[in-house]
ZAGUMAR-447667 format. One record per residue (C-alpha): x negated, y, z negated; residue in one letter. Coordinates in steps of 0.02 Angstrom, whole numbers, padded with zeros to 5 digits, always signed. Example, Ala and Ser with C-alpha at 12.3 -4.5 7.8 and 13.67 -1.06 7.14 Angstrom:
2
-00615-00225-00390A -00684-00053-00357S 
This chain:
1039
+00881+01817+02038X +00890+01658+01911X +00719+01604+01874X +00764+01408+01847X +00609+01337+01740X +00586+01155+01761X +00431+01067+01635X +00352+00898+01677X +00255+00842+01535X +00168+00697+01524X +00056+00622+01404X -00017+00449+01408X -00110+00396+01260X -00146+00223+01357X -00261+00248+01498X -00321+00121+01605X -00498+00155+01640X -00491+00307+01532X -00500+00202+01379X -00670+00154+01409X -00829+00249+01357X -01027+00247+01389X -01177+00302+01298X -01299+00295+01418X -01410+00430+01463X -01447+00519+01638X -01599+00489+01750X -01628+00565+01921X -01731+00430+01994X -01691+00357+02157X -01687+00181+02084X -01581+00262+01953X -01598+00196+01776X -01480+00215+01615X -01576+00174+01429X -01503+00177+01273X -01624+00277+01152X -01582+00253+00960X -01485+00389+00943X -01372+00373+01082X -01337+00202+01019X -01295+00262+00830X -01137+00170+00843X -01229+00008+00843X -01318+00044+00684X -01163+00029+00589X -01104-00121+00701X -01106-00289+00601X -01286-00376+00568X -01359-00475+00707X -01290-00653+00669X -01120-00565+00682X -01164-00457+00855X -01206-00645+00916X -01017-00666+00911X -00992-00537+01005X -00866-00552+01135X -00804-00458+01319X -00786-00302+01337X -00648-00296+01456X -00620-00139+01501X -00516-00040+01621X -00352-00062+01666X -00277-00254+01606X -00242-00275+01776X -00400-00229+01839X -00544-00380+01846X -00630-00394+01997X -00751-00556+02003X -00878-00611+02150X -00921-00793+02172X -01007-00827+02018X -00979-00908+01861X -00844-00831+01751X -00853-00818+01551X -00716-00934+01523X -00817-01080+01615X -00997-01046+01517X -00894-01067+01371X -00811-01213+01429X -00983-01304+01431X -00974-01304+01244X -00841-01438+01254X -00943-01530+01404X -00948-01671+01311X -00752-01696+01269X -00719-01625+01445X -00645-01757+01575X -00685-01742+01772X -00569-01592+01834X -00508-01599+01983X -00533-01462+02127X -00445-01315+02063X -00299-01229+02115X -00281-01059+02158X -00230-00946+01999X -00062-00898+01975X -00008-00750+01886X +00120-00771+01743X +00290-00739+01796X +00367-00589+01791X +00470-00543+01645X +00674-00483+01670X +00586-00294+01649X +00527-00246+01826X +00392-00136+01841X +00458+00023+01946X +00617-00001+01866X +00699+00191+01845X +00830+00250+01751X +00908+00424+01761X +01016+00438+01630X +01126+00622+01591X +01204+00556+01411X +01177+00435+01302X +01284+00304+01392X +01285+00393+01562X +01164+00380+01717X +01152+00430+01874X +01136+00287+01999X +00958+00259+02113X +01022+00254+02281X +00853+00252+02360X +00679+00216+02351X +00529+00218+02482X +00345+00191+02415X +00182+00196+02508X +00047+00085+02442X -00137+00113+02483X -00285-00015+02429X -00464-00003+02445X -00564-00129+02371X -00488-00171+02193X -00424-00018+02176X -00213+00032+02227X -00138+00180+02252X +00062+00209+02230X +00191+00365+02294X +00359+00315+02238X +00501+00431+02316X +00643+00414+02221X +00834+00463+02263X +00970+00487+02152X +01165+00574+02186X +01267+00665+02051X +01441+00603+02108X +01504+00729+01954X +01577+00894+01982X +01465+00997+01860X +01298+01000+01815X +01160+00915+01718X +01005+00898+01628X +00936+00715+01646X +00801+00617+01578X +00707+00507+01705X +00648+00347+01641X +00526+00242+01719X +00423+00076+01691X +00259+00076+01787X +00149-00093+01815X +00006-00111+01691X -00124-00005+01686X -00055+00142+01803X -00111+00300+01785X +00020+00440+01871X -00072+00595+01950X +00070+00659+02045X +00267+00719+01987X +00372+00818+02091X +00558+00857+02076X +00671+00947+02213X +00845+00949+02320X +00838+00822+02475X +00899+00927+02623X +01011+00794+02683X +01180+00769+02615X +01231+00600+02668X +01070+00477+02614X +00907+00469+02568X +00777+00558+02695X +00635+00393+02734X +00488+00403+02833X +00478+00291+02977X +00317+00190+02975X +00190+00287+03089X +00238+00465+02996X +00191+00355+02836X +00017+00280+02899X -00045+00460+02936X +00016+00531+02762X -00092+00589+02649X -00092+00539+02461X -00187+00680+02371X -00068+00811+02299X -00054+00943+02427X -00035+00813+02558X +00110+00720+02479X +00191+00908+02455X +00156+00969+02655X +00213+00784+02743X +00402+00827+02620X +00431+01022+02643X +00560+01008+02789X +00667+00881+02673X +00686+00955+02534X +00728+01115+02465X +00660+01207+02291X +00537+01070+02239X +00416+01102+02112X +00257+01014+02071X +00185+00984+01913X +00013+01041+01858X -00105+00962+01733X -00137+01071+01605X -00188+01060+01410X -00046+00954+01305X -00035+01075+01194X -00008+01237+01287X +00112+01128+01411X +00214+01081+01249X +00225+01275+01202X +00280+01321+01367X +00415+01205+01373X +00474+01272+01209X +00463+01450+01252X +00575+01396+01413X +00699+01305+01281X +00703+01460+01195X +00776+01571+01377X +00905+01455+01364X +00867+01357+01532X +00853+01175+01506X +00688+01118+01582X +00605+00956+01617X +00500+00865+01472X +00394+00696+01540X +00297+00623+01424X +00222+00457+01398X +00339+00328+01303X +00239+00189+01258X +00118+00088+01361X +00180+00109+01561X +00325+00177+01510X +00379+00360+01541X +00525+00463+01504X +00558+00632+01593X +00701+00777+01586X +00731+00863+01759X +00844+00994+01791X +00944+01058+01860X +01072+00900+01954X +01174+00993+02050X +01365+00935+02084X +01384+00839+02242X +01193+00861+02296X +01057+00707+02326X +00891+00732+02209X +00710+00669+02247X +00596+00622+02106X +00413+00598+02170X +00278+00511+02067X +00108+00445+02116X -00026+00342+02014X -00177+00226+02039X -00195+00064+01965X -00331-00089+01988X -00292-00253+02043X -00267-00393+01941X -00405-00522+01953X -00337-00714+01973X -00514-00815+01993X -00612-00745+02100X -00482-00676+02176X -00359-00508+02177X -00179-00459+02198X -00085-00325+02209X +00109-00376+02196X +00218-00236+02227X +00401-00238+02116X +00533-00146+02154X +00729-00168+02075X +00828-00284+02169X +00988-00163+02136X +00937-00011+02240X +01059+00002+02423X +00922+00078+02523X +00703+00018+02501X +00559+00016+02611X +00368-00004+02574X +00221+00046+02665X +00074-00056+02633X -00104-00019+02701X -00274-00098+02647X -00459-00063+02665X -00594-00196+02665X -00779-00225+02685X -00804-00319+02847X -00758-00504+02826X -00638-00507+02672X -00485-00615+02693X -00322-00539+02646X -00179-00651+02655X +00020-00560+02633X +00142-00645+02546X +00046-00807+02526X +00104-00809+02735X -00013-00708+02833X -00163-00714+02855X -00290-00581+02901X -00461-00537+02910X -00562-00364+02928X -00742-00362+03021X -00810-00191+03079X -00683-00114+03202X -00537-00189+03110X -00545-00119+02935X -00375-00066+02913X -00236-00159+02907X -00020-00094+02904X +00147-00187+02861X +00312-00135+02808X +00422-00232+02675X +00601-00198+02664X +00590-00347+02541X +00612-00305+02347X +00462-00388+02319X +00279-00414+02396X +00103-00483+02358X -00063-00462+02429X -00201-00573+02383X -00369-00511+02405X -00475-00667+02435X -00664-00670+02350X -00682-00503+02392X -00858-00495+02313X -00943-00342+02209X -00845-00196+02324X -00941-00035+02307X -00840+00120+02324X -00914+00307+02364X -00810+00449+02400X -00826+00641+02375X -00765+00766+02279X -00753+00960+02367X -00811+01043+02205X -00918+00926+02099X -00996+00802+02248X -01015+00628+02269X -00973+00478+02172X -00966+00277+02172X -00900+00140+02079X -00911-00034+02074X -00842-00197+01969X -00952-00377+01954X -00968-00502+01846X -01165-00534+01798X -01182-00725+01789X -01281-00772+01628X -01321-00953+01575X -01224-01020+01434X -01316-01071+01302X -01202-01213+01203X -01291-01185+01013X -01140-01066+00951X -00993-01149+00861X -00901-00992+00800X -00847-00958+00618X -00757-01125+00532X -00615-01008+00486X -00494-00915+00597X -00360-00780+00540X -00242-00776+00684X -00132-00602+00692X +00021-00625+00799X +00120-00470+00869X +00317-00531+00852X +00387-00350+00888X +00508-00296+01031X +00360-00297+01156X +00332-00471+01142X +00482-00528+01157X +00519-00633+01284X +00362-00643+01383X +00217-00611+01270X +00256-00725+01140X +00264-00868+01243X +00092-00832+01317X +00042-00805+01127X +00114-00984+01050X +00046-01056+01238X -00149-00987+01172X -00135-01018+00992X -00105-01188+01033X -00235-01189+01142X -00360-01111+01012X -00345-01219+00861X -00323-01403+00978X -00494-01366+01096X -00586-01297+00938X -00559-01419+00827X -00743-01493+00798X -00777-01310+00740X -00625-01216+00687X -00587-01295+00546X -00464-01202+00448X -00360-01071+00477X -00221-00937+00423X -00087-00853+00546X -00019-00665+00490X +00149-00638+00604X +00166-00445+00591X +00292-00293+00677X +00306-00174+00575X +00311-00286+00433X +00169-00406+00408X +00196-00578+00334X +00098-00756+00333X +00154-00913+00381X +00088-00997+00206X -00009-00886+00100X -00163-01016+00102X -00301-01062+00245X -00227-01254+00305X -00325-01360+00384X -00337-01363+00574X -00226-01546+00601X -00142-01570+00757X +00030-01600+00616X -00017-01436+00557X -00040-01350+00717X +00138-01430+00760X +00218-01355+00609X +00147-01196+00645X +00221-01169+00817X +00404-01259+00752X +00399-01109+00629X +00374-00963+00776X +00474-01023+00874X +00634-00952+00759X +00573-00793+00727X +00660-00634+00789X +00567-00557+00910X +00602-00363+00862X +00544-00215+00801X +00394-00084+00810X +00220-00114+00821X +00096-00075+00676X -00067-00131+00716X -00162-00043+00564X -00060-00120+00427X -00090-00303+00522X -00253-00273+00539X -00285-00209+00347X -00173-00354+00281X -00305-00450+00221X -00279-00644+00148X -00162-00592+00001X -00206-00754-00074X -00376-00730-00080X -00368-00648-00229X -00292-00808-00314X -00436-00899-00291X -00588-00755-00312X -00745-00858-00340X -00689-01009-00215X -00654-00866-00067X -00770-00719-00107X -00889-00789+00025X -00757-00841+00163X -00806-00762+00312X -00661-00776+00462X -00636-00741+00649X -00494-00635+00694X -00401-00692+00837X -00280-00556+00883X -00136-00603+00987X -00036-00422+01029X -00032-00308+01175X -00118-00191+01076X +00016-00042+01076X +00048+00049+00924X +00202+00127+00886X +00217+00137+00720X +00094+00169+00568X -00082+00248+00599X -00145+00234+00772X -00348+00329+00757X -00435+00226+00837X -00606+00218+00724X -00463+00209+00580X -00391+00041+00649X -00587-00030+00677X -00636+00014+00469X -00505-00132+00427X -00601-00246+00530X -00783-00239+00441X -00840-00369+00424X -00757-00507+00543X -00755-00521+00726X -00613-00483+00837X -00545-00582+00996X -00410-00515+01087X -00340-00561+01260X -00258-00477+01393X -00117-00531+01498X -00100-00428+01635X +00069-00403+01572X +00136-00214+01581X +00112-00141+01457X -00058-00183+01381X -00148-00045+01288X -00324-00106+01334X -00402+00061+01285X -00363-00014+01094X -00400-00200+01130X -00580-00130+01189X -00616-00023+01066X -00583-00158+00933X -00655-00310+01006X -00819-00214+01035X -00822-00118+00864X -00803-00271+00767X -00953-00378+00888X -00780-00461+00965X -00742-00468+01138X -00570-00439+01252X -00538-00597+01366X -00426-00617+01521X -00266-00722+01506X -00178-00679+01676X -00113-00852+01702X -00076-01022+01620X -00216-01072+01714X -00341-00974+01625X -00260-01037+01452X -00391-01176+01421X -00551-01076+01470X -00503-00918+01354X -00456-01048+01205X -00662-01066+01202X -00740-00915+01261X -00774-00843+01086X -00900-00995+01079X -01025-00896+01188X -01173-00816+01147X -01182-00617+01236X -01319-00559+01293X -01375-00347+01220X -01385-00231+01359X -01540-00114+01343X -01520-00027+01524X -01426-00026+01674X -01515+00042+01853X -01436+00061+02017X -01496+00096+02198X -01496+00243+02254X -01478+00422+02223X -01345+00422+02058X -01338+00480+01884X -01222+00505+01737X -01179+00290+01735X -01039+00275+01649X -01006+00090+01606X -00812+00076+01563X -00791-00018+01393X -00963+00072+01326X -01009-00127+01298X -01185-00146+01186X -01157-00341+01252X -01135-00458+01392X -01077-00625+01392X -01070-00761+01524X -00939-00708+01629X -00898-00548+01575X -00844-00418+01710X -00914-00238+01685X -00846-00083+01788X -00971+00049+01829X -00974+00232+01896X -01079+00370+01935X -01124+00537+02012X -01220+00517+02163X -01237+00364+02304X -01261+00188+02262X -01332+00070+02388X -01365-00122+02375X -01385-00180+02212X -01370-00149+02013X -01507-00221+01901X -01471-00256+01723X -01614-00264+01576X -01537-00374+01443X -01623-00449+01271X -01569-00607+01170X -01648-00640+01011X -01830-00648+01091X -01786-00663+01285X -01784-00533+01391X -01685-00553+01560X -01657-00451+01714X -01517-00476+01809X -01478-00389+01990X -01294-00417+02050X -01275-00362+02256X -01156-00254+02316X -01061-00231+02472X -01090-00121+02602X -00999+00077+02527X -00819+00081+02563X -00765+00268+02578X -00616+00271+02471X -00515+00448+02406X -00473+00357+02251X -00679+00355+02206X -00691+00540+02125X -00534+00502+02027X -00576+00317+01977X -00735+00410+01889X -00639+00531+01807X -00539+00404+01721X -00669+00329+01634X -00766+00489+01592X -00625+00554+01510X -00572+00406+01420X -00746+00418+01353X -00745+00583+01317X -00558+00565+01228X -00628+00429+01100X -00709+00572+01010X -00551+00683+01010X -00585+00874+00924X -00794+00843+00948X -00767+00812+01138X -00598+00904+01183X -00655+01048+01261X -00767+00925+01406X -00610+00827+01377X -00485+00954+01458X -00607+01006+01601X -00613+00819+01665X -00453+00789+01654X -00390+00955+01703X -00507+00920+01871X -00495+00735+01884X -00308+00755+01848X -00308+00621+01720X -00143+00621+01630X -00212+00564+01462X -00222+00635+01241X -00275+00811+01303X -00202+00850+01463X -00012+00847+01530X +00070+00898+01698X +00172+01035+01677X +00318+01110+01782X +00381+01271+01796X +00454+01359+01947X +00366+01499+01988X +00162+01583+01986X +00247+01689+01861X +00299+01575+01759X +00127+01502+01755X +00063+01680+01720X +00181+01711+01564X +00088+01564+01484X -00049+01611+01523X -00095+01424+01635X -00202+01487+01767X -00338+01415+01846X -00498+01377+01756X -00692+01337+01780X -00663+01165+01759X -00764+01077+01909X -00904+01183+01844X -00882+01119+01678X -00887+00944+01758X -01029+00977+01882X -01140+01042+01757X -01106+00924+01592X -01153+00763+01621X -01031+00625+01503X -01147+00526+01452X -01268+00645+01370X -01128+00738+01285X -01070+00557+01226X -01242+00516+01142X -01245+00715+01063X -01098+00655+00975X -01127+00484+00904X -01293+00551+00854X -01204+00706+00752X -01048+00633+00691X -01064+00436+00720X -01046+00430+00536X -00873+00495+00496X -00788+00428+00644X -00641+00351+00554X -00662+00453+00398X -00489+00529+00381X -00534+00690+00278X -00651+00728+00433X -00506+00668+00531X -00369+00780+00450X -00494+00941+00445X -00523+00938+00656X -00347+00928+00648X -00318+01079+00555X -00463+01180+00655X -00394+01118+00804X -00224+01185+00762X -00310+01357+00710X -00371+01380+00859X -00229+01354+00993X -00183+01547+01024X +00014+01521+01018X +00036+01438+00835X -00027+01605+00744X -00077+01476+00605X -00223+01556+00482X -00302+01475+00345X -00330+01582+00209X -00517+01538+00127X -00465+01493-00034X -00333+01345+00044X -00496+01299+00140X -00601+01274-00010X -00465+01190-00073X -00447+01064+00060X -00665+01054+00054X -00662+00986-00129X -00515+00878-00125X -00553+00699-00114X -00578+00571+00058X -00429+00457-00033X -00330+00615-00048X -00277+00610+00164X -00262+00432+00186X -00065+00386+00161X -00037+00199+00135X +00152+00159+00132X +00218+00015+00037X +00206-00145+00126X +00370-00202+00209X +00460-00383+00119X +00605-00406+00234X +00714-00550+00170X +00768-00613+00349X +00658-00651+00496X +00739-00753+00609X +00870-00780+00748X +00991-00846+00647X +01134-00716+00590X +01090-00590+00743X +01234-00554+00849X +01221-00603+01020X +01250-00450+01103X +01093-00378+00989X +00978-00538+01070X +01022-00495+01224X +00968-00320+01225X +00832-00354+01156X +00761-00487+01268X +00794-00350+01416X +00747-00208+01333X +00934-00128+01386X +00958-00058+01181X +01100+00049+01148X +01071+00193+00977X +01246+00129+00909X +01242-00070+00955X +01051-00047+00826X +01111+00080+00713X +01256-00038+00673X +01151-00201+00658X +01025-00085+00530X +01188-00064+00448X +01244-00237+00444X +01084-00310+00368X +01059-00164+00252X +01221-00227+00176X +01167-00406+00191X +00990-00409+00137X +00874-00251+00109X +00820-00093+00178X +00649-00159+00262X +00774-00275+00350X +00860-00121+00422X +00731-00023+00457X +00656-00184+00565X +00797-00174+00674X +00815+00017+00698X +00632+00017+00721X +00671-00055+00896X +00716+00106+00967X +00570+00178+00929X +00454+00041+01000X +00571+00059+01169X +00536+00239+01173X +00396+00278+01048X +00355+00446+01146X +00556+00516+01102X +00537+00626+00946X +00701+00654+00918X +00734+00473+00905X +00560+00464+00787X +00635+00601+00679X +00804+00501+00682X +00725+00336+00639X +00625+00435+00487X +00789+00529+00415X +00843+00331+00415X +00695+00275+00308X +00701+00408+00183X +00901+00383+00141X +00853+00199+00115X +00683+00239+00016X +00587+00181+00134X +00454+00361+00128X +00289+00291+00183X +00367+00230+00350X +00452+00415+00374X +00295+00486+00310X +00199+00416+00488X +00367+00436+00600X +00339+00631+00566X +00155+00652+00590X +00160+00571+00781X +00292+00716+00797X +00191+00847+00714X +00038+00770+00836X +00139+00827+00979X +00246+00979+00923X +00143+01053+00819X +00221+01218+00817X +00392+01164+00736X +00366+01193+00570X +00527+01095+00489X +00393+00917+00532X +00278+01006+00398X +00423+01043+00295X +00479+00839+00295X +00304+00783+00269X +00279+00890+00119X +00407+00819+00032X +00403+00639+00074X +00217+00634+00014X +00282+00712-00134X +00417+00574-00161X +00281+00461-00137X +00136+00544-00255X +00034+00596-00147X +00041+00764-00223X -00131+00840-00150X -00100+00801+00028X +00111+00876+00001X +00025+01033-00059X -00069+01042+00122X +00087+01015+00206X +00196+01128+00102X +00048+01276+00155X +00042+01236+00321X +00245+01275+00312X +00225+01447+00214X +00058+01508+00297X +00106+01468+00477X +00185+01637+00573X +00346+01535+00660X +00479+01596+00802X +00612+01687+00733X +00729+01566+00820X +00693+01461+00651X +00782+01568+00551X +00744+01576+00359X +00615+01439+00357X +00508+01509+00273X +00614+01577+00134X +00680+01393+00106X +00521+01291+00136X +00437+01459+00019X +00598+01377-00131X +00523+01200-00113X +00343+01245-00112X +00389+01360-00286X +00478+01196-00358X +00332+01088-00300X +00206+01196-00410X +00315+01229-00539X +00310+01045-00571X +00131+01042-00540X +00072+01175-00658X +00190+01084-00782X +00081+00915-00776X +00244+00833-00710X +00159+00802-00553X -00049+00759-00548X -00160+00864-00423X -00369+00868-00387X -00283+01052-00356X -00204+01098-00530X -00326+01269-00531X -00261+01325-00342X -00099+01266-00389X -00076+01389-00537X -00140+01529-00446X -00024+01504-00301X +00098+01490-00407X +00102+01676-00450X +00116+01727-00267X +00230+01604-00216X +00339+01633-00356X +00346+01842-00332X +00403+01794-00152X +00528+01672-00158X +00575+01650-00324X +00785+01611-00307X +00812+01648-00517X +00951+01485-00603X +01045+01392-00460X +01159+01283-00508X +01194+01193-00339X +01079+01226-00186X +01110+01132-00028X +00982+01118+00100X +01042+01033+00289X +00911+00997+00433X +00953+00901+00585X +00810+00795+00721X +00885+00884+00893X +00814+01038+00976X +00934+01161+01056X +01090+01113+00948X +01178+01217+00842X +01242+01128+00677X +01316+01221+00549X +01332+01192+00357X +01518+01210+00269X +01558+01251+00099X +01726+01227-00003X +01725+01300-00152X +01845+01260-00289X +01927+01399-00239X +01968+01359-00091X +01872+01487+00009X +01748+01409+00119X +01543+01471+00141X +01492+01456+00337X +01401+01562+00466X +01535+01667+00495X +01563+01707+00306X +01403+01683+00210X +01454+01775+00032X +01573+01708-00068X +01664+01776-00223X +01586+01670-00346X +01437+01708-00281X +01393+01564-00156X +01277+01623-00002X +01218+01530+00155X +01070+01582+00238X +01045+01625+00431X +01125+01540+00555X +01005+01401+00671X +01072+01388+00841X +00943+01328+00928X +00884+01181+00828X +00836+01073+00686X +00872+01195+00549X +00853+01216+00404X +00983+01291+00329X +01013+01330+00140X +01160+01365+00030X +01133+01422-00149X +01259+01460-00299X +01205+01519-00467X +01335+01527-00574X +01426+01345-00506X +01619+01370-00575X +01686+01201-00631X +01775+01088-00506X +01753+01005-00333X +01616+01076-00186X +01677+00986-00026X +01491+00993+00095X +01535+00974+00300X +01430+00991+00415X +01504+01049+00605X +01428+01004+00779X +01461+01179+00843X +01348+01146+01008X +01277+01018+01075X +01170+01027+01256X +01293+01085+01358X +01200+01003+01521X +01203+00850+01436X +01364+00717+01481X +01354+00662+01301X +01231+00658+01153X +01201+00623+00951X +01110+00733+00795X +01066+00644+00637X +01098+00777+00492X +00985+00760+00340X +01059+00845+00194X +00974+00872+00016X +01082+00948-00137X +01008+00991-00285X +01096+01020-00458X +01031+01121-00583X +00878+01180-00493X +00709+01190-00590X +00787+01129-00743X +00746+00978-00832X +00943+00913-00802X +00896+00955-00620X +00986+00813-00518X +00958+00755-00337X +01045+00695-00204X +01007+00649-00005X +01130+00619+00120X +01097+00563+00300X +01247+00552+00442X +01277+00546+00619X +01347+00673+00725X +01394+00627+00913X +01518+00759+00962X +01549+00922+00992X +01641+01029+00857X +01611+00882+00753X +01660+00913+00564X +01574+00769+00475X +01593+00747+00287X +01446+00739+00187X +01467+00735+00021X +01581+00794-00119X +01496+00845-00304X +01592+00889-00444X +01533+01041-00573X +01593+01002-00746X +01644+01133-00857X 
């Protein structure tokens, strides 16, 4: 029987509530109390001084559509009291409306079978369940393969903001003529748990495959092993906030195929109300959506601004079917809804969301100087940028009495300042800033770390004047990092001692995990701006004074209380989300401190609303807290993520054909429920903060932890020798910091950008060829930075695409932007640690950058790993590269703190890999897996050296043929005959299950290898079609 393996790998860096953590201790009392001992708040010791902490702001947690307020004063209302003297009498407020949706509709999907070819979405059915402030959505997609051949497809799906998938399945529909939709009565009876989803569809499709939750690295390894069996599996992974990309196979000819995905998310808060809005694509021939709502008695809902319904003790569930592309539900002032639920293996859970009513104190004016970091990447185009400009204008205008001067830095992969000075906050300067900003092109990927680290460069010009200057940072960005460093604590270290204030628009794609962390660690805040009506109030919200949270209690028999976002401080109007184990009842009690004043707040809760969504809601918060500390809590993270089906940084969804396939990769049920039941999260977080709190953000500690993790991977076969471990420990901390040279583009406006490119940027439908052509145009007209800015938009649109990351990295190297290439390769290495060519690429890039110590580390990793035989002569080729590198260190050409180790290592590497005298060395590598690129060398005699003729008469030799992707392949010639050598690459075999694909090839040519006359050339070319022969370079050897 032919075994077809299909893999589904979904990696989310952006989790809704998993963004958040808690440091609260456990107490099993009837009235549960969670206190904050000193060791648990080790983080607080490193926080800003009390004056800075008083500027701390909202830690707006969880999914950014999730803010559920009771009928109390908002944070922004309280802050508005600061300007009471200036305020005019307000008319009664109208209901707050969310931002107008962009052209990029949530729940939009495409099934690509080539670079430009796709299968049309023919039908879609949605089942939406709302319990309190939480929603669960199950989507059935129907695609028809109208071709005469079988394909592998790439399924791309854009989910609403904050959605966290927990289920994925794929199969062939039983019907041959149309989609199979369930009727309304069937839908109302259907469950949303994985077992129920599969059961209800068992008679309507054939050979369905359901994904299982598996630790990420094991899932990735199983995927690659499946590829080696010559079966093209399905790979699905996180591709940026709310964007998912999946490979599905097989898409059989003339058949209907069904893809089912399910996710949870929080409802969007609009004032005291909640809103759920389902957007479906408008161009689907058939669609239907079913809605089920459950709320506590007395809560009113309004459907599509027309139909009203009030829940009571006998009518606690509402059902309705829609056939339109859009419907919305508004829940009117639901208050603090208490959700409760039971997990059969680990017990009871509860969750609630509330807004403490705190008094506003108009005695804090904020800093007199503000630095604005404004995101002009592709993700801001066009909707977010309009919000950022409105907010920027409002902050400056509404705080002119306190905010006297400001500076503005715009960023994507580049960072540039509006004016290189602090300017006065005058109406004229604000208008000039807006006029300037309106001309900027919105494109490129997002390097948030570089933006945070870009201190105003003009400070150095007048150190005496500005040395004591303090400022608040206003971050106008969605927080999605698609370029550069993304370690949470490395990011926040760039901020000290400045408080950062960020803003959550509720638009799809916002990374609240990043925004929450930065605002909390800096003593700042994350504010909600989910509609234009909130702009004015949000613009002054940073001027409120926070209260320090000392303990929290919940009525009932409960434990392991987790506050989403782990807020240190609470301020007027801040929304808190709380989850825990056990039972909760009537109230939450907060004990707060502000200076010498203490306050005890009681928040009444609704009667418990039983919901099957509750345990996973607790699980998301728990996983988010654990994943914050990476390898230190990874064992628990994996157990919690697997048990609660939380897709994220530690676990993925893996789909294989049979149980035997899972066993072959040692994927079997673990005792995850036991770990969850026996190890509370708050105890684990407190322990980690006590033990490693001071090393969080340390680049060396993070790198060593990553290496330790690689050693533990059972399928990687990487064992670090004792001598190598010693030299790692001796290397300085700065050796592990890779700072790319700041980019300086020449053109930053829309002027000169072709209309077709502008349209693609606006719609987010980017064509690879269009953007590579545009990059080449800018390279010719401007600078390499301009070209990279253009092509980085491809990465911003598909940040989880490893092939694309390597592609752009190759271009960056060719354009001399090596530091930018390193971080792209490092992202690939993090997700695919078992592919050795990535270590080789990073080592070579670092060598060229002069970061010799870290280059040595990557050379070693490539050499000591036991790699799969499909990588051909990788170790020999890599060993020759490493030998040349070590010789340069020993000769004094390169400077390293590991000179003694390099000298010792040179002897053994030379014995193993010294090729002797080489007049010509040519190495070829490429960026795609499952492809065969062949190097052809035409020697001066006319003899051709290639995979079927690897040795030539004049001594040319070609390494083993690599037929399954990446390379490298190497040609060597000891004694070059004078004349012309033509270097070619042939795209011998592309992916047979794709209608079209492309591969980027990088060639390195070294003449007079290892001598003082050594000459190195680099060339990158793109191959698009099978059997295509491409001229790479011609070199001439003189007599």
